[in-house]
C-alpha positions, 0 to 999 in steps of 0.5 A: 580922593587922595590922602595928603601926607605932611611931615613934622618940624620936630623942634616945634613939636618939642616947643609945643610940649614945653609950652604945655608943661610950662603952662601947666606948672604956672597954672597949678602954682596959682591954683595951689595959692588960690585954694588957700585964700579966704578972701573971695575977690583975691581967690577968684582973681587968682583962679581966673589968672590960672585958667587964662594961663592954662587955657593959653597953654592948651591953645598955644600947644595946639597951634604950635603943634599945627605949625609944626605940621607941614602939609603940601597945600598952603594953610590958613586959620579961620579967626572965629574958630581960632578964638572960639577954641581959645575961649573953650580952653579957658572956660573948661580950665576955669571950671576944673580949677574952681572944682579943685579949689575947695577945702574938702575934695572928694573923689566925685569932685576930682572926677568932675574936674578931670572930666571938665579939664580933659573934655575941654582939652579935647573939645578945644583941639577938634574945634581948633582943627575946624579952623584949618582952611586948606585944599583938604578936608579932614576925616577922623579914624574912630579908634584913635579919636576915642583914645585921644579923648580918653587920654585927655580925661584920664591923665587930666584926672590923675594930674589934678588928683595927685597934685591936690589930694593931700591938700587940707584947709590949713596946710601950706601951698603945694610944694615944687615936687607935687607941682612938677609932677602934676605939670608933667602929667597935665602937659602930657595930657595936653600933648598926648591928646593933641598928637593922638588926635592928629594920628586920627586925622586924615587930610583928604585933597580936592575938597569942596569949599568950606561952608562959612557961618553967616555973620552980621556986618559988624562981626564980619572981621571974624571971617578973616583968615590967619596966615601961619606967620600971623599965627606965629606972632600970636604964639610968640605973644602967648609964650611971652605971657606964660614966661611973665606968669612963671617969673611972676610966680617965682617973684611971689614965691620969694616975696611970700617966703620973705614975709613968712621968714619975717613972721617966723622971726617975730614969733620966735623972738616973742616965744623964745627971747621974750618968754618970762620962763627960761627957754634953752636949746641943748645939743645932743650931749646936753650942753647949753647952746643958747638960753633966753633972757630969763636965765639970769633971773631964774638960775643966777647964771648969765647966758654966756655962763650957761653956754657950753655947760651941761645941764647935769651941773645944775642938778642935785646928784640924786636927780641926774639919772632920772633926768638923763633917762628923760633927755634920752627919750626927747633925743629919740623924738618923744616930747616930755613933761616932768618936774625937776629940781635945779641948783641956783647959782647961790646954792638954793634949790628951785622946783621947776616944771620942765617941757622937753621938745625935740628939734628935728631936721627932717626925721633926725633930732638935731637939738633939744629945746627945753622950757623951764617954769619956776614952780617953787612958790607953787610947791611951797603953797601946796605943801602949806595947804596939805599940812593945813588940811591934815591939821584941820582934819586931825583937829576935826577928828580929835574934837569929834572923838573927844566929844563922842568919848566925853558923853559915855565917860560922863555917864560912867563918872556919874555911876561911879559917884553913885556907887561910892555913895552906897547906891548899888544896883545891878543895872548900874554895872550893865549901863557902865559896861555898855558905855565902856563898849561904846568907847571901845567901838569909837576907838576901834573905828578911829584906828581903822580909819587912821591905820597906814598898813598896806593892803594885801590883794588876793583873788576872791570869789564875791559870792563866797565873800558876801556869804561870810559877811551875811554869816557875821550879821545873821544873828543881829538880823534875827534879833531884829526880826529882819530877813535877808534875801540874796540874789547872786548872778551865776558864774561871777568872776573873781575880784582882786581885793583885800578880803578882810578890809572889804569884808569889814566894809560890807559888814558895816553896810549890811548892819546899817541896813538892818539897823534902819529897820529897828523902828518897824521891828521887821522887814527884809534886806535884799543883797544882790551881786551882778556884772555891771557892763564889761568892766565892773561888779555891782553889789546892791543892798536894799532895805525897807527902813525909813529911807534917806533924804537928799540932805542926809545923802550929801553928808554921808561919809562925813566924820561924826555924822550919823542918823543913829542914836549912838552912831559916830559916822566913822563906820561909814567913813571907813567904808568909803575909804576901803571902797576908794582904795579898791578903785570903786565907789558907793552910791545911795538911792531912794527905794521905789516904795520905801527904804534905801538902796546902797550900790557898791561898784568894784572893778573886775581884774583883767579888763581895761581899767579893772586891775588893782595895784598889788599894794595900797596905803591908806590916806593920811589923817 
């Protein structure tokens, strides 16, 4: 046996590589479009066309490569094996494309797709080699044979992975750059596998006749040998089909681009020109380039009057600096939303809600789009409601204070009349003094609630603060036979608080707990301090009093609501106000057996969400 050596026609070799790359490009283009379709019939139709395109490209590349090889003996091709190799190429391509046409692509799916594609390319090649009929028999060298299969699988995997890995459900079809890179890799996989496989092939002369597959008479035509001339005609038809697919893809691209452009124009017209709010485009110097039809209605200026004018000319002088800072931030690519004031053409001011959006060309900001919404009426309504609320609250507090003061004044007035009538008793003076102190307490609480002085926050040890509070209330607890128990967690962090205000709040809360047990004449108030999570401090005050109902809990903190005989509710209202100023909150719970639990949560400084501001004013009344 002797090796039969052949030689290549390099023009046909180049043509075979071009066919592989072109078919890969057309198939990837169709696959990218199919992956974005939701209609199943259209999606599978595109997948099928893509598989046929790639399958024909693989098959054509192989047989053009075979036509490029000139052997000493005449060569024909068995029709059945030739057609079977084509079906293998199309089938394996269909499976690989089906795997990558998913919204979610995993590494396993890419691996399976690469295996199907590479395995199909290799199988098609060696089945195609079986179709050769000549005076030679083919033997394969093991190492190049294995390498050819690995080239097909590995390079196919990378071609599919690099083309489709960034594709998501709602992303646009793959771009030309990705398709070109994928086509070059996939075409390289097809061509590399073929010519490496040919390197593994050895044509040995003086072979015995080829055994033929036994076929029925109706399929006997599959035994027909194909001459290189007939095969060349088939290759020409296939190349024509591939050219048609590429031209059709370009036509579809152009049609879809026109449809997308029309849709974008309609959307732009609806969002820009027909928007009831003022939409403007500014250059980077802040001059109007374009304004929509709402310009005349909102500013009094026509679109032509605004064009070329700086936005600064429509601003009050005190707003220009702030607007310039915000405009610069938008120019740097950061969208901004803020409120501003514009001067109408007729001289009055407009309150506007402004959204500034950078218009980018690539990574560079080329213009600024701004949307102006008139909120003048909304601002006027807010101011009206705010004043109404303040007047209503002031009226409610005034009526409550008047009512609370009238009762002790009536008592004092009665005793004054008794004294004038000559009825003098020592207890009259004690009662009158008590009523005057009651009036003084009401006025003091009212002033605490209404004062506007700023808070002074200092770092304070919570255990030390609560110790001072308990010292102030200890005498009242002793008078009411109430014991006070404390439980403080060790190594508590400092709080950033207004010491005097917070002390006043805790004095009120502990006094309320003591006074809730005056009916029983004895009991225990438990005061606990501990960390709550990683950002808060918990103060818990538990009494053994009469408890609190759900209806009472809902009204706590309201002015002039109290469960005590001579209570005004202002003290607890002051507590809520002070705790809110410290970014904390108060909660009331029923104790397990009897009594009430009050929990005050305050933020710990120096952790996320736990830093109080340096100064804080009180709420308006």
